[in-house]
N, C-alpha and C positions, 0 to 999 in steps of 0.2 A: 504494500500500500504506500503510495507516494505521500510525502508530507505536505502540509499546508504551505510551507516556505517555498516549495518547488513551483507552486502556482501554475499547474498545468491542467489540461483537460484531456480526458481520454474519450474517444468516440468509437463505439463498436456497433456494427450493423448485423442483426440476426433476423433474416427474413423481413417481416413487416414490423420489427421492433427496433427502435433506435435507442441505445443506451448511452446516456451522457453522464460521465462521472466528473463532477466539479470538485476536484480535490482541494481547491483553494478555500472552499467553504465547508469542507468535510461532509459533503452531502452527496446523495445519489439521486439522479432523476431518470426514471424509466419512462420513456415517452413512446407509446405505440403510435405508429403512423396511421392517422385516421383516413378513411375514404374521403375522396373529394366531395365538397358540397354539391348540392343539386345544380345541374347546368341550367342557366336561364334560357328560356325559349321564347322568342328568338334571341340569339346572342346580342347583347347590347354593347355597342362601341363605346369605349371610355374616353376617346380623344375627340369627340365632337360635341357640339352644344354645351361647351364649358362655361360655367358661370363663376365669377369672382366671389369668394365667400363674403358674406355680410355678417361678420362676427365682431365688429368693433376694432379691427386691426387694419394696418396699412399693408397693401399688397403691391408688388411691383413685378414687371416682366423684363427679363434680360433681353437686350436688343440683339438683333441678328447682325451678322458680320458686315453686311452692306451698310447698315446704319452706323456702325462703329468705325469701320475701316474705309468706307466709301465705295467698296465693291466686294462681292463675294470672294472668299479665298480660292474658290474654284474658277475664278475668272480666266478665260482662255482655254479651259479644259471642258471636254464634253461629258465628263462623269462627275457625280456629286462628291463633295467633301463632307466628312463629319463636321457638324457645326458646333464645335466645342469652345466654350468660354475659356479665355486664358488671360495672361497678364495685360494684354492690350485692352481688356475690359476693366482693368484695375482690380482684378480678382486677387484676393489675398487669403491664402489658407495657412494659418499659423497656429501652433499649439505649443505651450511651454517654451515660448521664444524660439521655436524651430519651425521654419517654413517647410511644408510637405506638399507633395503632389501624388506620386504613386504610394499606396499604402497596402501592406499585406492584409489579406482578408482572413479573419479567424474562421475556423471550421463552422461554428454555429451561424456565422453570417453567410458563409457559402451556402448552407442549407436554406437560409432566408432568401438569398437570390433565387434559388430554385423555386421556392414557394411564391415569391413575388411574380415571377414570370408565369407560373401556373395560374395564379390569381388573374393576371393581366389577360390570359388567354381564355378566361371564363371556365377554367378547369375542364376544357374540352379535349385538349391534346392527349393522345396516348403517351404513357410514360416512355416507352421505347428503351433502347440500350445502345451501347457502343457495339457496332457490328464488325468493324475492322479498323486497321491503322494504315497510314500511307505517308509518303514523303513527297515534297515538292522540289522541283529543280530550281525554283525561283525564291524559295524561302526555307531556311533551316528549321529543323525540328521534326517531331513525329506527330502527325495530325490524326484526329479520330473521325471516323465516319459513323454516324448514328442512324438508327431507324428513321426512315424517311417520314417527315411530317410529325415527329414526336417532340415532346417536351425536352428530352435529352438532346435532340438536335438543336433546339433553340438555345438551351443553356450552353452547350459546347461552343456554338457559333458566337454567342455574345461575349464569352471570356477567352476567345481564341487569340493566338498571337497575331499581331498586326491589326487587331480591332482598335477602335478609337480609345477605349478605356483599359485595354489589357496589353499594351505594346511594350511593357517593361519586363514582366516576368510572368509567364503563362504556363499552363500544363504541357504545352507542346515542347517546351525547352526544359522540362523537369520539375516544374512547380507542383506542389502537393494539391490535389483536389479531392476532398473527402466525398463529394457527391457522386462523382463518376468512378471513384476508386483508383484514380491515376496517381502514380508516384507517391504512394502512401509511406514509403520508407524515408522520404524527404520531409524534414520538419519545416522547411520554408514553404509557405503557401503562396498561391497566386496573388498578384497585386492588381489593384483597381485604381484608375486615375480619379482622384477626388475633385473633379470639375464638372459642372453642369453643362448642358447643351443650350444653345441659343434658343430664345423663345420661351424658356422656362419661367414659371411663376414662382415668386418667393414671398414669404411673409416677413415683414420687418420686425426684428427683435429689438433693435435700438438704432437711434440716429447718432452716427459717429462723425459728425461734421461733413466732410466730403465723401464719406462712406455710408452705405447702408449695412448694418449687420443683419444678416438673414438667418433665420432658424433652419437647421438642417439635422438630419439623423446623426447620431453620435455612435460611431463604430466602437467606441470604448465602453459602451453600455450594451446590455442585452438587446437584440433586435425586437422591434415592435410587432404586434400582431397585424394580420391583414385587415382587421376591422379598423384599426387605427389608421392604416395606410388609406383605406377606402374613404375615410372621413377627413384626411389631412393631405389634400392634393398639393400643398406647398412643400411637402417632404419628398417629393419625387417629381420627375418631369418626363416629357415625351422626347425620346432621342430623336434628334433632327439632323438632316444633312442638306446642304445648299448646293445649287447648281445654276449655271447660267443658261441652261436650256429652258427658254421661256415658253409660256403658254398664254393664249388669250384668256380673258379680255384684259384690256388695259387696267392698271399700269404694270401688270405682271409679264413684261416682255423680256426682261433681261435677267431675271433671277427667280428661282423657286426654292422654297424650303419645304421639304417633305419629311416623312417619318422613316425610321429604320424599318427594313422589310422583314426582319427575322420571323416574327409571329405571323404576319400576313402570308409569307411563303409557306409556312407550315400548314396554315389553313387551306391554301390552294392545293397543297399536296394531299390533303384529306378530302378534297372536292367541295369545300365550303366556300361560299361566295362573299362572306364578310371580309372587310379590309381593316383589321385592327392595327393600331400602332404598337410600337414596342417601347415600353418605358424604361427609365433608368432611375436608380435611387439618388437622392440629393444627400451625399454623405460628407461627413466631416469628422475631425477629431475635436471633441469638446462641445458639439451641438450647434455651431454656427460658423459662418464664413463672412468675410468682408468683401464688398464690391463697390467700386466707385459709382456715385449717383448718376454721373453722365451716361453710364452704360445701361441704365434702367429707365423704364417708363412706368409712371404710377398708374395703377388700375383702379377703376371705380367699383366699389362694392356692389354686388348685384348685377354688374354688367357682363356682357358676353365677351369672351376672349378665345384666342386660338394660338397654339404654338407654331402653326404652319402659315406659309404664304404661297398661294392663296389658301384660304380656309379649306379644310377637307370637305 
C-alpha cells in the first residue's frame, strides 16, 4: 500500500468496473461505469440557437483572428487553420508565477475528456476500440486506427499528434493514455494546450484593468460532472477553424469560421444526418485565465450568439 506522502493515484480497469485508489486521501473509490443516459430523439444540436446566460454576470466573446490580426491566419491557403487564441490576443495563462501552455492531463481528467465528448455526441456513438496501428511517412510516431464512427475514434483523433491542442506530447510518441490503454508503462501522460479557440464565450470573474479575468475549469481540482458542464457553457467552447474560402451572402466572402469535424464525421459514418460541432474544455491551472479586453466583445445577457461565421 502506497503512503499518503507519495500522493499518487492508481487506476485499474476490470470489465465494466473502474477502480480508482486515491492514496493521497487514504480512501478507495469503486466506480462502476454506468450505461449511457437515454438518447434524445431527435438529436439536439448544442452549437446552434445559443443564448447568452442572464444570471447577473458579464459575458464576453473572444474575437476571431481576422478581427485581431486583420486577416485570417489561413490567408493565402485553401485549407482551414485551427482558430486558437494565443499571445496576440493578450492571453495570459499563469499559475504560481509560472506561465504555462501545454499541461499534462491527469488520468481522471483523461476519462473526463472521454465523457465530455460522449456527452457532446448525445451518447449516440458506439464505444468502439482500437483496431490497428500504423505509421506515416510524413509524421513520426505510431498512430491508432479505431472502429469507424465510434467514440474511440473521436477521442483518439482529438488528442492525436499534430492536432491543435495535442502537438506537444501525445500517445503517438509514447505518452500515457489511460482511456485507450496506450503506453501505460509510461508515467508521463499526454498534454493539452490550455488555450481556447476563437469565438468562445467567457464569463468575467474580475476586471483587471486592461485584462478580463475569465473563469475556467481548474485541472488541479476534480473534474466536474456533465450536469455542471451542461449548465455552464462558459466553461467550454466550440472548437473552431478559419479559412479564406468564402461563401455567400455578403459580407462573408473572404473568410469563414466553422467547427471541428470530428463528431460530425463520426455521425456521417453511422448514417446520421445531424451536423454536431465538436467542443473543447476551457481549462486552466487555478480556475481562471487573463485576456486583454481589446480581444473580446461584450455580450448582452439574453441575446443570441454564435461561435461561427456565418452562423451555423
